[in-house]
C-alpha positions as CSV (number, residue, x, y, z in Angstrom):
1,M,2.2,-12.1,-5.7
2,S,5.5,-12.8,-4.2
3,E,7.0,-9.4,-4.6
4,S,8.3,-7.5,-1.6
5,M,6.4,-4.4,-0.5
6,D,9.4,-2.2,-1.7
7,Q,9.1,-3.7,-5.2
8,R,5.4,-3.1,-5.2
9,I,5.8,0.5,-4.1
10,A,8.5,1.0,-6.8
11,R,6.1,-0.4,-9.4
12,I,3.3,1.9,-8.2
13,N,5.6,4.9,-8.5
14,E,6.7,3.8,-12.0
15,L,3.1,3.6,-13.1
16,A,2.3,6.9,-11.5
17,H,5.1,8.6,-13.4
18,K,4.2,7.0,-16.7
19,A,0.5,8.0,-16.2
20,K,1.6,11.6,-15.8
21,T,3.9,11.5,-18.8
22,V,2.7,9.2,-21.6
23,G,-0.4,7.6,-20.1
24,L,-1.2,4.0,-19.2
25,S,-2.6,1.1,-21.2
26,D,-5.7,-0.7,-19.9
27,E,-3.6,-3.5,-18.6
28,E,-1.3,-1.0,-16.7
29,I,-4.3,0.7,-15.2
30,D,-5.6,-2.7,-14.0
31,E,-2.1,-3.5,-12.6
32,R,-1.9,-0.1,-10.9
33,N,-5.4,-0.5,-9.3
34,L,-4.5,-4.0,-8.0
35,L,-1.1,-2.9,-6.6
36,R,-2.8,0.1,-4.9
37,K,-5.4,-2.2,-3.4
38,E,-2.8,-4.7,-2.1
39,Y,-0.8,-1.8,-0.6
40,I,-3.8,-0.4,1.2
41,E,-4.7,-3.8,2.6
42,A,-1.2,-4.4,3.8
43,F,-1.1,-0.9,5.4
44,R,-4.4,-1.4,7.2
45,S,-3.3,-4.8,8.4
46,S,-0.1,-3.4,9.8
47,L,-1.9,-0.5,11.4
48,K,-4.4,-2.8,13.0
49,V,-1.6,-4.9,14.5
50,Q,0.0,-1.8,15.9
51,L,-3.2,-0.5,17.4
52,D,-4.2,-3.8,18.9
53,S,-0.8,-4.0,20.7
54,I,-1.4,-0.7,22.5
55,K,-2.1,-1.2,26.2
56,F,-3.7,1.6,28.2
57,T,-2.8,2.2,31.8
58,D,-4.6,4.4,34.3
59,E,-2.1,6.8,35.8
60,E,-4.6,8.6,38.0
61,K,-4.9,6.9,41.4
């Protein structure tokens, strides 16, 4: 998928709203699940990069 993360989040929100109002088709449920999975993977990857860049220093000497 070449969509930006903002577009994916917007689509996830659209599907969430539709699920609460009129319900989702089987195809939309599959799309929602795929988008959620991709979002979580991107979030974890970003968090891992941030955590890996933390450098600890010993201030007690």
